[in-house]
MARSELO-985812 format. One record per atom (N, C-alpha, C): residue number from 1; atom name; z, y, x. Coordinates in nm, 2 decimals. Each point is the difference from the previous one (the first is absolute). Layout:
nr:NUM atom:CA w:Z v:Y u:X
...
//
This chain:
nr:1 atom:N w:0.00 v:-0.12 u:0.08
nr:1 atom:CA w:-0.01 v:0.13 u:-0.07
nr:1 atom:C w:0.00 v:0.11 u:0.09
nr:2 atom:N w:-0.07 v:0.08 u:-0.03
nr:2 atom:CA w:-0.01 v:0.15 u:0.05
nr:2 atom:C w:0.05 v:0.09 u:-0.11
nr:3 atom:N w:0.10 v:0.09 u:0.04
nr:3 atom:CA w:0.06 v:0.11 u:-0.08
nr:3 atom:C w:-0.11 v:0.12 u:0.01
nr:4 atom:N w:-0.01 v:0.04 u:-0.13
nr:4 atom:CA w:-0.10 v:0.13 u:0.01
nr:4 atom:C w:0.09 v:0.12 u:-0.04
nr:5 atom:N w:0.01 v:0.11 u:0.08
nr:5 atom:CA w:0.07 v:0.08 u:-0.02
nr:5 atom:C w:-0.03 v:0.09 u:-0.14
nr:6 atom:N w:0.09 v:0.05 u:-0.07
nr:6 atom:CA w:-0.02 v:0.05 u:-0.16
nr:6 atom:C w:-0.11 v:0.10 u:-0.02
nr:7 atom:N w:-0.02 v:0.10 u:0.11
nr:7 atom:CA w:-0.11 v:0.10 u:-0.01
nr:7 atom:C w:-0.13 v:-0.09 u:0.01
nr:8 atom:N w:-0.01 v:-0.08 u:0.09
nr:8 atom:CA w:-0.12 v:-0.08 u:0.00
nr:8 atom:C w:-0.02 v:-0.07 u:-0.12
nr:9 atom:N w:0.08 v:-0.07 u:-0.05
nr:9 atom:CA w:0.00 v:-0.09 u:-0.11
nr:9 atom:C w:-0.05 v:0.10 u:-0.14
nr:10 atom:N w:0.08 v:0.11 u:0.01
nr:10 atom:CA w:-0.05 v:0.10 u:-0.11
nr:10 atom:C w:-0.17 v:0.06 u:-0.02
nr:11 atom:N w:-0.03 v:0.01 u:0.14
nr:11 atom:CA w:-0.14 v:0.03 u:0.03
nr:11 atom:C w:-0.10 v:-0.11 u:-0.05
nr:12 atom:N w:0.05 v:-0.14 u:0.04
nr:12 atom:CA w:-0.09 v:-0.10 u:-0.03
nr:12 atom:C w:0.00 v:-0.02 u:-0.15
nr:13 atom:N w:0.13 v:0.01 u:-0.07
nr:13 atom:CA w:0.01 v:0.01 u:-0.13
nr:13 atom:C w:-0.11 v:0.10 u:-0.08
nr:14 atom:N w:0.02 v:0.11 u:0.04
nr:14 atom:CA w:-0.08 v:0.12 u:-0.07
nr:14 atom:C w:-0.14 v:-0.05 u:0.02
nr:15 atom:N w:-0.05 v:-0.02 u:0.11
nr:15 atom:CA w:-0.13 v:-0.05 u:0.02
nr:15 atom:C w:-0.05 v:-0.10 u:-0.09
nr:16 atom:N w:0.04 v:-0.09 u:0.00
nr:16 atom:CA w:0.00 v:-0.13 u:-0.10
nr:16 atom:C w:0.01 v:0.05 u:-0.14
nr:17 atom:N w:0.09 v:0.07 u:-0.04
nr:17 atom:CA w:-0.02 v:0.04 u:-0.14
nr:17 atom:C w:-0.08 v:0.11 u:-0.04
nr:18 atom:N w:-0.05 v:0.08 u:0.11
nr:18 atom:CA w:-0.09 v:0.09 u:-0.04
nr:18 atom:C w:-0.15 v:-0.09 u:-0.01
nr:19 atom:N w:-0.02 v:-0.10 u:0.09
nr:19 atom:CA w:-0.11 v:-0.06 u:0.00
nr:19 atom:C w:-0.01 v:-0.07 u:-0.13
nr:20 atom:N w:0.10 v:-0.08 u:-0.03
nr:20 atom:CA w:0.03 v:-0.06 u:-0.15
nr:20 atom:C w:-0.03 v:0.07 u:-0.10
nr:21 atom:N w:0.02 v:0.10 u:-0.02
nr:21 atom:CA w:-0.02 v:0.12 u:-0.11
nr:21 atom:C w:-0.13 v:0.04 u:0.00
nr:22 atom:N w:-0.07 v:0.03 u:0.13
nr:22 atom:CA w:-0.13 v:0.04 u:0.00
nr:22 atom:C w:-0.10 v:-0.13 u:-0.04
nr:23 atom:N w:0.06 v:-0.10 u:0.03
nr:23 atom:CA w:-0.09 v:-0.14 u:-0.04
nr:23 atom:C w:0.00 v:-0.02 u:-0.14
nr:24 atom:N w:0.12 v:0.04 u:-0.05
nr:24 atom:CA w:0.00 v:-0.02 u:-0.16
nr:24 atom:C w:-0.08 v:0.10 u:-0.07
nr:25 atom:N w:-0.01 v:0.13 u:0.04
nr:25 atom:CA w:-0.12 v:0.09 u:-0.06
nr:25 atom:C w:-0.13 v:-0.04 u:0.02
nr:26 atom:N w:0.00 v:-0.06 u:0.12
nr:26 atom:CA w:-0.14 v:-0.05 u:0.02
nr:26 atom:C w:-0.05 v:-0.14 u:-0.08
nr:27 atom:N w:0.09 v:-0.06 u:0.00
nr:27 atom:CA w:-0.01 v:-0.13 u:-0.11
nr:27 atom:C w:-0.03 v:0.05 u:-0.17
nr:28 atom:N w:0.10 v:0.10 u:-0.05
nr:28 atom:CA w:-0.02 v:0.06 u:-0.11
nr:28 atom:C w:-0.12 v:0.07 u:0.00
nr:29 atom:N w:-0.09 v:0.04 u:0.11
nr:29 atom:CA w:-0.11 v:0.08 u:-0.01
nr:29 atom:C w:-0.14 v:-0.11 u:0.00
nr:30 atom:N w:0.04 v:-0.11 u:0.00
nr:30 atom:CA w:-0.10 v:-0.13 u:0.00
nr:30 atom:C w:0.00 v:-0.07 u:-0.11
nr:31 atom:N w:0.08 v:0.05 u:-0.10
nr:31 atom:CA w:0.01 v:-0.05 u:-0.13
nr:31 atom:C w:-0.13 v:0.04 u:-0.09
nr:32 atom:N w:-0.07 v:-0.08 u:-0.05
nr:32 atom:CA w:-0.13 v:0.00 u:-0.10
nr:32 atom:C w:0.04 v:0.07 u:-0.13
nr:33 atom:N w:0.09 v:-0.08 u:-0.07
nr:33 atom:CA w:0.05 v:0.04 u:-0.13
nr:33 atom:C w:0.14 v:0.00 u:-0.01
nr:34 atom:N w:0.06 v:0.10 u:-0.07
nr:34 atom:CA w:0.16 v:-0.01 u:-0.01
nr:34 atom:C w:0.02 v:0.08 u:-0.14
nr:35 atom:N w:0.07 v:-0.07 u:-0.09
nr:35 atom:CA w:0.07 v:0.05 u:-0.11
nr:35 atom:C w:0.14 v:0.08 u:0.01
nr:36 atom:N w:0.04 v:0.07 u:-0.09
nr:36 atom:CA w:0.12 v:0.07 u:0.00
nr:36 atom:C w:0.11 v:-0.10 u:0.05
nr:37 atom:N w:-0.02 v:-0.12 u:-0.08
nr:37 atom:CA w:0.11 v:-0.09 u:0.05
nr:37 atom:C w:0.01 v:-0.03 u:0.15
nr:38 atom:N w:-0.15 v:-0.04 u:0.04
nr:38 atom:CA w:-0.01 v:0.00 u:0.15
nr:38 atom:C w:0.07 v:0.08 u:0.08
nr:39 atom:N w:-0.04 v:0.12 u:-0.02
nr:39 atom:CA w:0.08 v:0.10 u:0.07
nr:39 atom:C w:0.16 v:0.00 u:-0.02
nr:40 atom:N w:0.04 v:-0.02 u:-0.10
nr:40 atom:CA w:0.14 v:0.01 u:-0.04
nr:40 atom:C w:0.06 v:-0.12 u:0.09
nr:41 atom:N w:-0.07 v:-0.10 u:0.00
nr:41 atom:CA w:0.04 v:-0.11 u:0.11
nr:41 atom:C w:-0.01 v:0.01 u:0.16
nr:42 atom:N w:-0.10 v:0.11 u:0.01
nr:42 atom:CA w:-0.02 v:0.02 u:0.14
nr:42 atom:C w:0.14 v:0.10 u:0.03
nr:43 atom:N w:0.02 v:0.08 u:-0.08
nr:43 atom:CA w:0.15 v:0.08 u:0.00
nr:43 atom:C w:0.11 v:-0.09 u:0.01
nr:44 atom:N w:0.01 v:-0.10 u:-0.08
nr:44 atom:CA w:0.14 v:-0.09 u:0.03
nr:44 atom:C w:-0.03 v:-0.08 u:0.12
nr:45 atom:N w:-0.10 v:-0.05 u:0.04
nr:45 atom:CA w:-0.02 v:-0.07 u:0.12
nr:45 atom:C w:0.07 v:0.09 u:0.11
nr:46 atom:N w:-0.07 v:0.15 u:0.01
nr:46 atom:CA w:0.05 v:0.07 u:0.09
nr:46 atom:C w:0.15 v:0.04 u:0.02
nr:47 atom:N w:0.05 v:0.01 u:-0.13
nr:47 atom:CA w:0.14 v:0.02 u:-0.02
nr:47 atom:C w:0.09 v:-0.13 u:0.08
nr:48 atom:N w:-0.05 v:-0.12 u:-0.04
nr:48 atom:CA w:0.07 v:-0.12 u:0.06
nr:48 atom:C w:0.00 v:0.01 u:0.16
nr:49 atom:N w:-0.12 v:0.04 u:0.04
nr:49 atom:CA w:-0.05 v:-0.01 u:0.15
nr:49 atom:C w:0.13 v:0.13 u:0.04
nr:50 atom:N w:0.01 v:0.08 u:-0.04
nr:50 atom:CA w:0.07 v:0.12 u:0.04
nr:50 atom:C w:0.17 v:-0.06 u:0.01
nr:51 atom:N w:0.03 v:-0.07 u:-0.11
nr:51 atom:CA w:0.12 v:-0.05 u:-0.01
nr:51 atom:C w:0.04 v:-0.12 u:0.11
nr:52 atom:N w:-0.09 v:-0.07 u:0.03
nr:52 atom:CA w:0.00 v:-0.10 u:0.12
nr:52 atom:C w:0.02 v:0.08 u:0.13
nr:53 atom:N w:-0.07 v:0.12 u:0.01
nr:53 atom:CA w:-0.02 v:0.05 u:0.14
nr:53 atom:C w:0.13 v:0.08 u:0.04
nr:54 atom:N w:0.07 v:0.04 u:-0.13
nr:54 atom:CA w:0.11 v:0.09 u:0.00
nr:54 atom:C w:0.14 v:-0.11 u:0.04
nr:55 atom:N w:-0.04 v:-0.12 u:-0.04
nr:55 atom:CA w:0.08 v:-0.08 u:0.07
nr:55 atom:C w:0.01 v:-0.06 u:0.15
nr:56 atom:N w:-0.13 v:0.00 u:0.04
nr:56 atom:CA w:-0.05 v:-0.03 u:0.11
nr:56 atom:C w:0.03 v:0.10 u:0.12
nr:57 atom:N w:-0.01 v:0.14 u:-0.04
nr:57 atom:CA w:0.01 v:0.11 u:0.11
nr:57 atom:C w:0.08 v:0.11 u:-0.06
nr:58 atom:N w:0.06 v:0.07 u:0.09
nr:58 atom:CA w:0.08 v:0.13 u:-0.05
nr:58 atom:C w:-0.09 v:0.13 u:0.01
nr:59 atom:N w:-0.12 v:-0.04 u:0.05
nr:59 atom:CA w:-0.10 v:0.13 u:0.00
nr:59 atom:C w:-0.02 v:0.06 u:-0.14
nr:60 atom:N w:0.04 v:0.12 u:0.00
nr:60 atom:CA w:-0.02 v:0.09 u:-0.14
nr:60 atom:C w:-0.06 v:0.12 u:0.04
nr:61 atom:N w:-0.08 v:0.08 u:-0.05
nr:61 atom:CA w:-0.07 v:-0.06 u:-0.12
nr:61 atom:C w:-0.11 v:-0.11 u:0.06
nr:62 atom:N w:-0.05 v:-0.08 u:-0.08
nr:62 atom:CA w:-0.08 v:-0.09 u:0.03
nr:62 atom:C w:-0.15 v:0.07 u:0.02
nr:63 atom:N w:-0.04 v:-0.02 u:0.11
nr:63 atom:CA w:-0.11 v:0.05 u:0.05
nr:63 atom:C w:-0.12 v:-0.01 u:-0.10
nr:64 atom:N w:-0.09 v:0.08 u:-0.04
nr:64 atom:CA w:-0.12 v:0.02 u:-0.07
nr:64 atom:C w:0.02 v:-0.10 u:-0.14
nr:65 atom:N w:0.13 v:0.04 u:-0.04
nr:65 atom:CA w:0.02 v:-0.06 u:-0.15
nr:65 atom:C w:-0.07 v:0.08 u:-0.11
nr:66 atom:N w:0.01 v:0.16 u:0.03
nr:66 atom:CA w:-0.07 v:0.08 u:-0.09
nr:66 atom:C w:-0.15 v:-0.03 u:-0.02
nr:67 atom:N w:-0.06 v:-0.03 u:0.14
nr:67 atom:CA w:-0.13 v:-0.04 u:0.01
nr:67 atom:C w:-0.05 v:-0.12 u:-0.11
nr:68 atom:N w:0.06 v:-0.08 u:0.01
nr:68 atom:CA w:-0.02 v:-0.12 u:-0.11
nr:68 atom:C w:0.03 v:0.03 u:-0.15
nr:69 atom:N w:0.11 v:0.07 u:-0.01
nr:69 atom:CA w:0.02 v:0.04 u:-0.13
nr:69 atom:C w:-0.09 v:0.09 u:-0.06
nr:70 atom:N w:-0.02 v:0.09 u:0.08
nr:70 atom:CA w:-0.12 v:0.11 u:-0.08
nr:70 atom:C w:-0.11 v:-0.06 u:0.01
nr:71 atom:N w:-0.06 v:-0.09 u:0.06
nr:71 atom:CA w:-0.12 v:-0.09 u:-0.03
nr:71 atom:C w:0.00 v:-0.06 u:-0.12
nr:72 atom:N w:0.12 v:-0.07 u:-0.03
nr:72 atom:CA w:0.01 v:-0.09 u:-0.12
nr:72 atom:C w:0.00 v:0.09 u:-0.12
nr:73 atom:N w:0.07 v:0.12 u:0.01
nr:73 atom:CA w:0.02 v:0.08 u:-0.13
nr:73 atom:C w:-0.13 v:0.07 u:-0.04
nr:74 atom:N w:-0.05 v:0.03 u:0.12
nr:74 atom:CA w:-0.15 v:0.06 u:-0.01
nr:74 atom:C w:-0.08 v:-0.03 u:-0.12
nr:75 atom:N w:-0.01 v:-0.15 u:-0.02
nr:75 atom:CA w:-0.07 v:-0.08 u:-0.10
nr:75 atom:C w:0.02 v:0.06 u:-0.13
nr:76 atom:N w:0.12 v:0.06 u:-0.05
nr:76 atom:CA w:0.03 v:0.04 u:-0.12
nr:76 atom:C w:-0.03 v:0.14 u:-0.03
nr:77 atom:N w:-0.10 v:0.08 u:0.10
nr:77 atom:CA w:-0.01 v:0.13 u:0.00
nr:77 atom:C w:-0.10 v:0.03 u:-0.09
nr:78 atom:N w:-0.02 v:0.10 u:-0.08
nr:78 atom:CA w:-0.11 v:0.04 u:-0.09
nr:78 atom:C w:-0.11 v:0.05 u:0.10
nr:79 atom:N w:-0.12 v:0.00 u:-0.06
nr:79 atom:CA w:-0.12 v:0.04 u:0.10
nr:79 atom:C w:0.04 v:0.16 u:0.06
nr:80 atom:N w:0.03 v:0.10 u:-0.05
nr:80 atom:CA w:0.03 v:0.13 u:0.06
nr:80 atom:C w:0.12 v:0.00 u:0.10
nr:81 atom:N w:0.10 v:-0.09 u:-0.04
nr:81 atom:CA w:0.10 v:-0.03 u:0.10
nr:81 atom:C w:-0.04 v:-0.09 u:0.12
nr:82 atom:N w:-0.10 v:-0.10 u:-0.01
nr:82 atom:CA w:-0.03 v:-0.07 u:0.11
nr:82 atom:C w:-0.08 v:0.07 u:0.08
nr:83 atom:N w:-0.08 v:0.10 u:-0.04
nr:83 atom:CA w:-0.10 v:0.08 u:0.07
nr:83 atom:C w:0.09 v:0.08 u:0.09
nr:84 atom:N w:0.10 v:0.06 u:-0.05
nr:84 atom:CA w:0.10 v:0.08 u:0.06
nr:84 atom:C w:0.07 v:-0.08 u:0.12
nr:85 atom:N w:0.04 v:-0.10 u:-0.05
nr:85 atom:CA w:0.07 v:-0.12 u:0.08
nr:85 atom:C w:-0.09 v:-0.03 u:0.12
nr:86 atom:N w:-0.12 v:-0.02 u:-0.01
nr:86 atom:CA w:-0.09 v:-0.05 u:0.09
nr:86 atom:C w:-0.01 v:0.11 u:0.11
nr:87 atom:N w:-0.02 v:0.13 u:-0.04
nr:87 atom:CA w:-0.01 v:0.11 u:0.08
nr:87 atom:C w:0.12 v:0.00 u:0.10
nr:88 atom:N w:0.11 v:-0.01 u:-0.07
nr:88 atom:CA w:0.13 v:0.02 u:0.07
nr:88 atom:C w:0.04 v:-0.12 u:0.10
nr:89 atom:N w:-0.03 v:-0.11 u:-0.02
nr:89 atom:CA w:0.03 v:-0.12 u:0.06
nr:89 atom:C w:-0.11 v:-0.06 u:0.10
nr:90 atom:N w:-0.01 v:0.08 u:0.12
nr:90 atom:CA w:-0.09 v:-0.03 u:0.09
nr:90 atom:C w:0.05 v:-0.10 u:0.08
nr:91 atom:N w:0.12 v:-0.05 u:0.00
nr:91 atom:CA w:0.04 v:-0.13 u:0.09
nr:91 atom:C w:-0.04 v:-0.12 u:-0.06
nr:92 atom:N w:-0.08 v:0.00 u:-0.08
nr:92 atom:CA w:-0.07 v:-0.12 u:-0.07
nr:92 atom:C w:-0.13 v:-0.02 u:0.06
nr:93 atom:N w:-0.05 v:-0.10 u:0.04
nr:93 atom:CA w:-0.14 v:-0.03 u:0.04
nr:93 atom:C w:-0.09 v:0.03 u:-0.12
nr:94 atom:N w:-0.13 v:0.02 u:0.01
nr:94 atom:CA w:-0.11 v:0.01 u:-0.07
nr:94 atom:C w:0.00 v:-0.14 u:-0.08
nr:95 atom:N w:0.02 v:-0.08 u:0.07
nr:95 atom:CA w:-0.02 v:-0.13 u:-0.07
nr:95 atom:C w:0.11 v:-0.03 u:-0.10
nr:96 atom:N w:0.11 v:0.05 u:0.03
nr:96 atom:CA w:0.10 v:-0.03 u:-0.08
nr:96 atom:C w:0.00 v:0.08 u:-0.12
nr:97 atom:N w:-0.03 v:0.14 u:0.02
nr:97 atom:CA w:-0.02 v:0.09 u:-0.12
nr:97 atom:C w:-0.10 v:-0.04 u:-0.10
nr:98 atom:N w:-0.11 v:-0.04 u:0.06
nr:98 atom:CA w:-0.13 v:-0.07 u:-0.08
nr:98 atom:C w:0.05 v:-0.09 u:-0.07
nr:99 atom:N w:0.07 v:-0.12 u:0.02
nr:99 atom:CA w:0.02 v:-0.12 u:-0.03
nr:99 atom:C w:0.12 v:0.04 u:-0.13
nr:100 atom:N w:0.08 v:0.10 u:0.04
nr:100 atom:CA w:0.10 v:0.06 u:-0.14
nr:100 atom:C w:-0.08 v:0.03 u:-0.10
nr:101 atom:N w:-0.12 v:0.07 u:0.02
nr:101 atom:CA w:-0.07 v:0.07 u:-0.10
nr:101 atom:C w:-0.08 v:-0.12 u:-0.08
nr:102 atom:N w:-0.06 v:-0.07 u:0.08
nr:102 atom:CA w:-0.07 v:-0.13 u:-0.04
nr:102 atom:C w:0.06 v:-0.09 u:-0.11
nr:103 atom:N w:0.14 v:0.00 u:0.04
nr:103 atom:CA w:0.09 v:-0.09 u:-0.05
nr:103 atom:C w:0.07 v:0.06 u:-0.15
nr:104 atom:N w:0.00 v:0.13 u:0.01
nr:104 atom:CA w:0.03 v:0.06 u:-0.13
nr:104 atom:C w:-0.12 v:0.01 u:-0.09
nr:105 atom:N w:-0.13 v:-0.02 u:0.04
nr:105 atom:CA w:-0.11 v:0.01 u:-0.09
nr:105 atom:C w:0.02 v:-0.10 u:-0.12
nr:106 atom:N w:-0.02 v:0.06 u:-0.13
nr:106 atom:CA w:0.01 v:-0.09 u:-0.11
nr:106 atom:C w:0.15 v:-0.01 u:-0.05
nr:107 atom:N w:0.09 v:0.02 u:0.07
nr:107 atom:CA w:0.12 v:-0.01 u:-0.03
nr:107 atom:C w:0.04 v:0.16 u:-0.06
nr:108 atom:N w:-0.04 v:0.09 u:0.07
nr:108 atom:CA w:0.04 v:0.13 u:-0.07
nr:108 atom:C w:-0.08 v:0.11 u:0.08
nr:109 atom:N w:-0.11 v:-0.04 u:0.08
nr:109 atom:CA w:-0.10 v:0.09 u:0.03
nr:109 atom:C w:-0.13 v:-0.06 u:-0.01
nr:110 atom:N w:-0.08 v:0.09 u:-0.07
nr:110 atom:CA w:-0.14 v:-0.03 u:-0.05
nr:110 atom:C w:-0.09 v:0.00 u:0.14
nr:111 atom:N w:-0.13 v:-0.03 u:-0.02
nr:111 atom:CA w:-0.09 v:0.00 u:0.09
nr:111 atom:C w:-0.05 v:0.14 u:0.07
nr:112 atom:N w:0.01 v:0.10 u:-0.11
nr:112 atom:CA w:-0.03 v:0.16 u:0.06
nr:112 atom:C w:0.12 v:0.02 u:0.09
nr:113 atom:N w:0.11 v:-0.01 u:-0.03
nr:113 atom:CA w:0.12 v:0.03 u:0.07
nr:113 atom:C w:0.01 v:-0.07 u:0.12
nr:114 atom:N w:-0.04 v:-0.11 u:0.00
nr:114 atom:CA w:-0.01 v:-0.09 u:0.13
nr:114 atom:C w:-0.09 v:0.07 u:0.12
nr:115 atom:N w:-0.11 v:0.02 u:-0.08
nr:115 atom:CA w:-0.10 v:0.08 u:0.11
nr:115 atom:C w:0.06 v:0.13 u:0.03
nr:116 atom:N w:0.05 v:0.06 u:-0.05
nr:116 atom:CA w:0.06 v:0.12 u:0.01
nr:116 atom:C w:0.13 v:0.01 u:0.12
nr:117 atom:N w:0.08 v:-0.10 u:-0.03
nr:117 atom:CA w:0.10 v:-0.04 u:0.09
nr:117 atom:C w:-0.07 v:-0.06 u:0.14
nr:118 atom:N w:-0.08 v:-0.09 u:0.00
nr:118 atom:CA w:-0.07 v:-0.05 u:0.12
nr:118 atom:C w:-0.07 v:0.12 u:0.08
nr:119 atom:N w:-0.06 v:0.09 u:-0.08
nr:119 atom:CA w:-0.04 v:0.11 u:0.07
nr:119 atom:C w:0.09 v:0.10 u:0.08
nr:120 atom:N w:0.13 v:0.00 u:-0.06
nr:120 atom:CA w:0.11 v:0.08 u:0.06
nr:120 atom:C w:0.04 v:-0.07 u:0.12
nr:121 atom:N w:-0.02 v:-0.14 u:0.00
nr:121 atom:CA w:0.04 v:-0.07 u:0.14
nr:121 atom:C w:-0.10 v:0.01 u:0.09
nr:122 atom:N w:-0.11 v:0.01 u:-0.01
nr:122 atom:CA w:-0.10 v:0.00 u:0.07
nr:122 atom:C w:-0.01 v:0.15 u:0.06
nr:123 atom:N w:0.06 v:0.10 u:-0.08
nr:123 atom:CA w:0.01 v:0.14 u:0.06
nr:123 atom:C w:0.10 v:0.00 u:0.09
nr:124 atom:N w:0.12 v:-0.06 u:-0.03
nr:124 atom:CA w:0.11 v:-0.04 u:0.11
nr:124 atom:C w:-0.06 v:-0.05 u:0.14
nr:125 atom:N w:-0.07 v:-0.10 u:-0.03
nr:125 atom:CA w:-0.05 v:-0.08 u:0.10
nr:125 atom:C w:-0.07 v:0.07 u:0.12
nr:126 atom:N w:-0.10 v:0.09 u:-0.08
nr:126 atom:CA w:-0.11 v:0.06 u:0.05
nr:126 atom:C w:0.03 v:0.08 u:0.15
nr:127 atom:N w:0.10 v:0.07 u:0.00
nr:127 atom:CA w:0.02 v:0.08 u:0.12
nr:127 atom:C w:0.04 v:-0.08 u:0.12
nr:128 atom:N w:0.04 v:-0.13 u:-0.03
nr:128 atom:CA w:0.05 v:-0.09 u:0.11
nr:128 atom:C w:-0.15 v:-0.06 u:0.07
nr:129 atom:N w:-0.10 v:-0.01 u:-0.08
nr:129 atom:CA w:-0.13 v:-0.04 u:0.07
nr:129 atom:C w:-0.06 v:0.09 u:0.11
//
């Protein structure tokens, strides 16, 4: 057994947690279809994940917790709120934003609104090119 000093252990935990949370959002962004019940289950799963993490480590606040929660909750936004949200949340990749819009299509966003939101995402991405 090798003892790891607490500061080093905390840094390792922080990086692992951050990577896990980023991976969760990437996984959610790969979903092709999702109902309101499915998003609710995502929230419940994430809450269970957080409860287990809090038992494993003393790191508070949990790194990137808001990153995951915000992405899951964005599914419920109306068209106008989602357009504003897309412009304000540049921390998400173009793929993550695009999939969010595509998954909402049919549930509470129509095709015309979808095109408008995808254009907003493209406008954000354009300066990067």
